[in-house]
N, C-alpha and C positions, 0 to 999 in steps of 0.2 A: 829921590823918588819916595823915600819913606816920609820925608817931610811934607811932600804934597799930599799923601794919603792922610796923614795926621791932620793937616790943615783942612782938608775936605771933610773929614769926619767931624771936626770941631765945628765947622760952619753949618753942617746939616743938623746936628743935634744940639750943639752948643756946649758939649762937654767931651771929655776924653773917651776914646773907644774902649780903653781898659775898664773904665767905670761902667760902661754899657754892658760889657761881658759879665762883670761881677753881678750887676743887677739882674741880668737875664738868668744867670745861674740860680740866684736867690729866689726869683719868682718861680722857676721850675721846681725847685726844692719844696717850696711852700705848697704848690699846686699838687704835686705828685706824692708828697709825704703821707697825707691822710689815706690815700688809696693803698699805698704800700703797707701802712700800719693796719688797715682794715683786713688786708689779705693775710697778714701775719697773725692777726687776732683770730680770724676764721680758721686758719690752719691749726692754731694752738687749741681752739675750742672744738675742733672737729671730733665727733664721736667715732672712735675706732671700735668696731664690733670685734669682740674676741673670736679667735679662730674656733670653729666648731669641732669639738672632739667627738668623733663618731664612735659610739659604743655599739658594737655589732652583737645584738642579743637575738638575732634571727636563729631559729631552730631549723637546721637542715635535716632532710630525710636521707639525702645522699650527698657525699662530699668526696673530694679527691682521695683522701686517706681516711677510711672509716675507722671509728674507735674500735678497740679490741680489749678483751680481758687480758690481764698480764699473764703471759704464758701461752696465749693463743686459745683456739677452740677446744683443744684437748684438755687444757687446764680448766676451762669453763665447764665442760661436761663432767670432769672429775669433781669440781666444786659442787655442782648441782646434785650429783649422785650422793655425795657425802652429806650434804646439808638438808636436802629435802626428806621429809618424813610423810608417809601416807597417813592422813588423818583417820582415826578410829571410826568416826561416824560415816565417812565415805566408804571405808572398807565394809562396814556392816550393811550399808545400803547398796553395795556392789557398784559404786560409781567409778567410772574411769573416763579418761579423755585427755585432751591437750588444752592446757590453759596458756594463752598467749599474753605476756605482760610486756608493756612498752614503758620505757623510761628515757630520760634525757641524760646523755653523758655530757657533763659541763666542760668548760674550757680547761679546768684544772683536773679533770678526770673523775670528779665526784659524780654521784648519781642523784637524780631528783625527778619529781613529777611522775611517780609510778602509777600506771593505770592497767586494769585488766581489759584487754582488747577483745578477747574471746573467753567467755565464762563457761564453766562446765557445771560446777556445784559450789555452793557457798563455802564449804569447808576446803575444797581443793583450791578455790580462788584465793582464800585467805592464806593458805600454806604457800602458794606460789608467790604472793606478795611478800610474805615474811622472808622467804629465801632470797628474793631479789633485793629487798631492802638491806639484807645483811651482807651483801656482796662488798668486797673491797673496791677501792678506786680502780678505774680502767685507764688505759692509755687513750687520751682524747683524740678526736678527729681533727683533720687539718684541711683547710681550703685556702689556696693561694699562699701557702707558707704560714698561715695564722691558725691558731687553735680556735675551733668553733664548737658551738653547741649542736649536738646531733641526737635525734630521736632514734632509739634502737629497740627492736622487738626480739624477745627471746621466748621460744615455746618451751613449755615444761610439760612433759607427757607423764601422766599417771596411769599405770596399767597394773591390774591385779594378776597374780600368777596363777 
């Protein structure tokens, strides 16, 4: 049976079937090799965009865990009472009122971007800014388990006796 197949194959093509199989394989290798090399070259030269590192510099007004002065509100009031001095010019002019100062508590607890939100008198405003800028670092606010920047307002009341 095998002999008949070999003879039939030789009669049809004029050469051995094994030779035909080798030639067919060689032709396929030549035809498909450039396409494969092209695909590999494209994959190698493909630009890979670096992962974007998101830096969250958003300033929150409210967050899950608000920043606080080390020691709490009682320690903040004690600090303000010790550090604030009534300016002489405001005393002579009999100026009193509540100056509201806002600032940003940074991710590391440091304070920045001080602004007088409600002004009373130039001397009182300057004293309120001086006191706030001299404050030590706070405990930072947190949102979703990450430290975030938070804007915080502190009122400082000046009242004559």
